[in-house]
C-alpha positions in Angstrom: 21.3 -9.7 14.2 19.6 -6.3 14.7 17.4 -4.8 11.9 15.9 -1.4 12.1 12.8 -0.4 10.1 11.7 3.1 9.3 9.2 4.8 7.1 6.5 7.1 8.1 3.2 8.7 8.0 0.8 6.5 6.2 -0.2 2.9 5.8 1.4 2.9 2.4 4.8 3.4 4.1 4.1 1.3 7.2 2.6 -2.0 6.0 5.5 -2.9 3.6 7.7 -2.8 6.7 5.4 -5.3 8.4 5.4 -7.5 5.3 9.2 -7.5 5.2 9.4 -8.1 9.0 7.3 -11.2 8.5 9.5 -12.5 5.7 12.6 -11.9 7.8 11.1 -14.0 10.6 10.3 -16.8 8.1 13.8 -16.8 6.5 15.5 -16.8 9.9 13.4 -19.8 11.0 14.1 -21.7 7.8 17.8 -21.1 8.0 18.0 -21.7 11.7 19.4 -18.3 12.3 19.3 -16.6 15.7 16.0 -14.8 16.0 16.6 -11.3 14.7 15.8 -8.2 16.8 13.5 -6.0 15.0 13.1 -2.3 15.7 10.7 0.4 14.3 12.2 3.9 14.5 9.9 6.8 13.8 6.9 8.7 15.0 3.8 7.0 16.3 3.2 3.8 14.3 0.3 3.6 11.9 -0.8 0.2 13.4 0.6 -0.6 16.9 -1.1 -4.0 16.9 1.0 -5.0 13.8 4.2 -4.2 15.7 3.2 -6.3 18.7 2.2 -9.2 16.4 5.7 -9.3 15.1 7.5 -8.4 18.3 8.9 -5.2 16.8 10.1 -2.7 19.4 9.0 0.9 18.7 11.8 3.4 19.3 10.1 6.8 19.1 11.7 9.4 16.9 10.0 12.7 16.1 9.8 13.9 12.5 8.1 16.9 10.9 6.2 17.0 7.7 7.3 19.2 4.7 4.2 20.6 3.2 4.1 21.5 -0.5 2.4 24.8 0.2 3.4 27.9 2.3 2.5 27.3 5.9 3.9 28.4 9.3 3.7 24.7 10.3 6.6 24.0 8.0 8.8 26.2 10.3 7.6 24.4 13.4 8.0 21.0 11.8 11.5 22.0 10.7 12.4 22.3 14.4 10.8 19.0 15.1 12.8 17.3 12.3 16.0 18.9 13.7 15.3 17.5 17.1 14.4 14.2 15.6 17.8 14.0 13.8 19.7 14.7 17.1 17.6 12.1 18.9 18.1 9.6 16.1 21.9 10.0 16.2 21.9 9.3 19.9 19.5 6.3 19.5 21.3 4.7 16.7 24.7 5.2 18.3 23.3 3.3 21.3 21.4 0.6 19.4 23.7 0.3 16.4 21.6 -1.9 14.2 23.3 -4.0 11.5 21.1 -2.5 8.7 18.3 0.0 8.3 15.4 -0.6 6.0 13.4 2.5 4.9 10.2 2.8 2.9 10.5 6.6 2.7 8.2 9.3 3.9 8.8 12.2 6.3 9.0 9.8 9.3 12.2 8.1 7.9 14.3 11.2 7.3 15.8 11.7 10.8 16.7 8.0 11.1 18.3 7.9 7.6 20.2 11.2 8.3 21.6 9.6 11.5 22.5 6.4 9.7 24.5 8.3 7.1 26.5 10.0 9.8 27.1 6.8 11.7 27.9 4.8 8.5 25.2 2.2 9.2 24.2 0.3 6.0 20.9 1.4 4.5 18.5 -0.4 2.1 15.6 1.7 0.7 12.3 0.8 -1.0 10.0 3.1 -2.7 6.5 2.0 -3.7 5.5 4.8 -6.1 5.9 5.3 -9.8 7.5 8.7 -9.0 9.7 8.1 -5.9 9.5 10.4 -2.9 12.0 13.1 -2.0 13.4 11.1 1.0 14.1 8.1 -1.2 15.7 10.1 -3.9 17.9 11.9 -1.3 18.8 8.6 0.5 19.7 6.8 -2.8 23.1 8.4 -2.8 24.3 6.5 0.2 22.0 3.5 0.2 23.6 0.1 -0.3 20.6 -1.2 -2.3 17.5 0.3 -3.8 14.2 -1.6 -4.4 11.3 -0.2 -6.4 7.8 -1.4 -7.2 6.9 0.4 -10.5 8.7 0.0 -13.8 8.7 3.8 -14.2 10.4 4.5 -10.9 14.1 3.8 -11.8 14.3 6.7 -14.2 13.6 9.2 -11.5 16.7 8.3 -9.5 20.1 9.9 -10.4 21.9 8.0 -13.1 24.9 7.2 -10.9 22.8 5.1 -8.5 20.8 3.1 -11.0 23.1 0.1 -10.9 21.9 -0.4 -7.3 18.2 -0.5 -8.3 16.1 -3.6 -8.6 12.4 -3.8 -9.4 11.0 -6.3 -6.9 7.3 -5.5 -6.8 5.5 -4.5 -3.6 5.9 -6.2 -0.2 2.4 -7.5 0.7 1.5 -9.1 4.0 1.4 -12.9 3.4 -2.0 -13.2 5.1 -3.7 -11.1 2.3 -1.6 -11.9 -0.7 -3.5 -15.1 -1.5 -7.3 -14.8 -2.0 -9.6 -17.4 -0.3 -11.1 -19.4 -3.1 -13.9 -21.0 -1.0 -16.6 -19.8 1.4 -16.7 -16.2 0.3 -20.4 -16.1 -0.7 -21.5 -17.7 2.5 -19.1 -15.6 4.7 -20.2 -12.3 3.1 -23.9 -13.4 2.5 -23.9 -12.7 -1.2 -25.7 -14.1 -4.2 -23.5 -16.7 -6.1 -25.6 -16.3 -9.3 -24.1 -12.9 -10.2 -20.6 -11.5 -10.5 -19.1 -9.4 -7.6 -17.6 -6.0 -7.7 -15.3 -4.9 -4.8 -15.1 -1.1 -4.1 -12.2 -0.1 -1.9 -12.7 3.5 -0.9 -10.0 3.3 1.8 -9.6 5.3 4.9 -8.9 8.6 3.2 -10.3 10.1 0.0 -13.3 7.6 0.0 -16.1 10.2 -0.1 -15.9 11.0 -3.8 -16.1 7.3 -4.8 -18.8 6.6 -2.2 -21.1 9.4 -3.6 -20.9 8.1 -7.1 -21.3 4.5 -6.1 -24.5 5.3 -4.2 -25.9 7.1 -7.2 -25.1 4.1 -9.4 -26.4 1.5 -7.0 -29.9 1.1 -8.4 -28.3 0.1 -11.8 -25.6 -2.1 -10.2 -27.4 -4.4 -7.9 -29.7 -6.0 -10.6 -26.5 -7.4 -12.2 -23.8 -7.6 -9.5 -23.0 -8.1 -5.9 -21.4 -5.0 -4.4 -18.9 -5.2 -1.6 -18.3 -1.6 -0.6 -15.4 -0.5 1.7 -16.5 3.0 2.7 -13.8 4.0 5.1 -14.5 3.8 8.9 -15.8 7.3 9.3 -18.2 7.0 6.4 -19.9 3.7 7.1 -22.9 4.8 9.0 -23.8 7.6 6.6 -23.2 5.4 3.5 -25.1 2.4 4.8 -28.0 4.7 5.7 -28.2 6.3 2.3 -27.9 2.9 0.6 -30.8 1.5 2.6 -33.0 4.4 1.3 -31.7 4.1 -2.3 -32.3 0.4 -2.4 -35.5 0.4 -0.3 -37.7 -0.9 -3.1 -35.1 -3.0 -4.8 -35.6 -6.8 -4.8 -31.8 -7.1 -4.9 -31.0 -5.1 -1.7 -29.2 -8.2 -0.2 -26.6 -8.0 -3.0 -25.1 -4.9 -1.4 -22.7 -5.1 1.6 -21.0 -2.1 3.2 -18.0 -2.3 5.5 -15.9 0.5 7.1 -12.7 -1.4 6.5 -12.5 -5.0 5.5 -10.6 -7.1 8.1 -8.0 -9.6 6.8 -10.4 -12.5 6.6 -13.1 -10.5 4.8 -10.6 -9.0 2.4 -9.3 -12.5 1.4 -12.9 -13.8 1.0 -13.8 -10.8 -1.1 -10.8 -11.1 -3.3 -11.6 -14.8 -3.9 -15.0 -14.1 -5.5 -14.5 -10.6 -7.0 -14.5 -10.0 -10.8 -13.7 -6.3 -10.8 -12.2 -3.9 -8.3 -12.8 -0.1 -8.1 -10.2 1.6 -5.9 -8.0 4.6 -5.3 -4.4 4.3 -6.6 -2.2 4.0 -3.6 0.7 1.6 -4.4 -0.4 -0.8 -1.7 -3.9 -1.1 -3.2 -2.6 -1.5 -6.7 -0.2 -4.3 -5.9 -2.7 -6.1 -3.7 -5.1 -6.0 -6.6 -2.4 -7.1 -9.1 -1.4 -10.0 -6.8 -5.0 -11.2 -6.9 -5.0 -10.9 -10.7 -8.3 -8.9 -10.7 -9.1 -6.3 -13.4 -9.5 -2.8 -11.9 -10.9 0.7 -12.4 -8.7 3.1 -10.5 -9.7 6.6 -9.4 -6.5 8.4 -8.2 -6.8 11.1 -5.6 -6.3 14.4 -7.4 -2.7 15.5 -7.9 -3.1 18.6 -5.8 -3.9 16.4 -2.8 -1.7 13.4 -3.5 1.1 13.8 -6.0 1.8 10.1 -6.4 -1.5 8.4 -7.1 -2.0 9.7 -10.6 1.5 8.5 -11.6 0.8 5.1 -10.0 -2.5 4.7 -11.7 -1.2 5.5 -15.2 1.9 3.3 -14.7 -0.4 0.4 -13.9 -2.7 1.3 -16.8 0.2 1.3 -19.3 0.9 -2.3 -18.1 -2.6 -3.2 -19.0 -4.0 -4.1 -15.5 -6.6 -1.3 -15.1 -8.6 1.5 -16.6 -8.2 5.0 -15.0 -11.0 7.5 -14.3 -9.7 10.8 -13.0 -11.8 12.2 -10.2 -13.0 15.3 -12.1 -14.5 12.9 -14.7 -16.0 10.5 -12.1 -19.8 10.5 -12.7 -22.3 7.6 -12.3 -22.9 7.2 -16.0 -19.2 7.0 -16.9 -18.5 4.6 -14.0 -21.3 2.3 -15.2 -20.1 2.5 -18.8 -16.6 1.5 -17.8 -17.9 -1.3 -15.6 -19.9 -2.7 -18.6 -17.0 -2.3 -20.9 -14.9 -4.6 -18.8 -17.6 -7.0 -17.5 -19.2 -7.4 -20.9 -15.9 -8.5 -22.5 -14.5 -11.8 -21.2 -11.4 -11.5 -23.4 -10.7 -8.0 -22.0 -11.1 -9.3 -18.4 -8.7 -12.2 -19.1 -6.1 -9.9 -20.7 -6.3 -7.5 -17.8 -6.0 -10.3 -15.3 -2.9 -11.6 -17.0 -1.4 -8.1 -17.1 -2.1 -7.7 -13.4 -0.3 -10.9 -12.5 2.7 -10.0 -14.6 2.8 -6.6 -12.9 2.6 -8.0 -9.4 6.1 -9.4 -9.1 5.3 -11.7 -6.2 7.5 -12.5 -3.2 8.8 -8.9 -3.0 8.9 -9.1 0.9 11.0 -12.2 0.7 13.5 -10.7 -1.8 14.0 -7.6 0.4 14.2 -9.7 3.6 17.0 -11.8 2.0 19.0 -8.7 1.2 18.5 -7.3 4.7 19.6 -10.6 6.3 22.7 -10.9 4.1 23.6 -7.2 4.8 23.1 -7.7 8.5 25.3 -10.8 8.6 28.0 -9.0 6.6 27.9 -6.1 9.0 28.1 -8.4 12.1 31.2 -10.1 10.6 33.0 -6.8 10.1 
């Protein structure tokens, strides 16, 4: 049983592949199946260590980006994509996997194009409320289409909607369940006050960081603050925070991290009452799985076309409030925090809405389809 994974560019495309790979391994073990051979086809992986952890072989396949603005790089990347398609056809003809699983993105296009030519079964997943162009294009020949958001199905052509299932978002099992004990000790926080988790992420964190730093003197008297600043911003943010809070008796209630590792993330989720984050689908569904109310600040639409759609899709479900970046000011952020934290009923309603939105076990559902498709293909 040989299963190929593809999807490219960002962690939002990459980590669902890892979550599904883990679920495939678990199901194969439970059903005493021959250990599946897992391949990752695409450009340089977002996280090489994750591939090694799951014994996934990387088969390099070049792919060019398609920018939404005029640029000579589009021409160069067009040649790169053309070369990637030729290389992918040769690779897939040699490897001939039983099924290909795609999470979309520019990195998946050459592999999917080659799969169509070679008639290899394809299963696609799209994490966003408005699916990407690669997913829309591949839906015409995909065997099965999985989506995360309730709004996503309507963006696909009517003729393929019978193949669509809303499964939720594949989340790595190690971070899906918050740690309920030990968080205050591990993160060295004050257990007498509620905790707010701020997830700036690796990109687009600066705007949130600046507003949080301005609001810190009014936040720490009431809350612990766990602040994920993005790796490149940690030194600068921590330095400014130490100056801002220099005379505060509550300085120990603030903790800054570049990126939270798995253990710290689970610990933080276990004691957090409110999350402030960007609106990537991965972040939204992790927060939803934890059942924590959220304030989302989507990256502006001219930078990321999907985050605003994602945020408002989640807001319509009741799991979050949305502050668009052009409105993000310290006084508004503080007012929205107080609106949620000061109303236990609202927090409870948001928490229940988040859990209903999460659709748990998405990775397992997709893995089951991939295994069944793979076994059918082997039998043909």
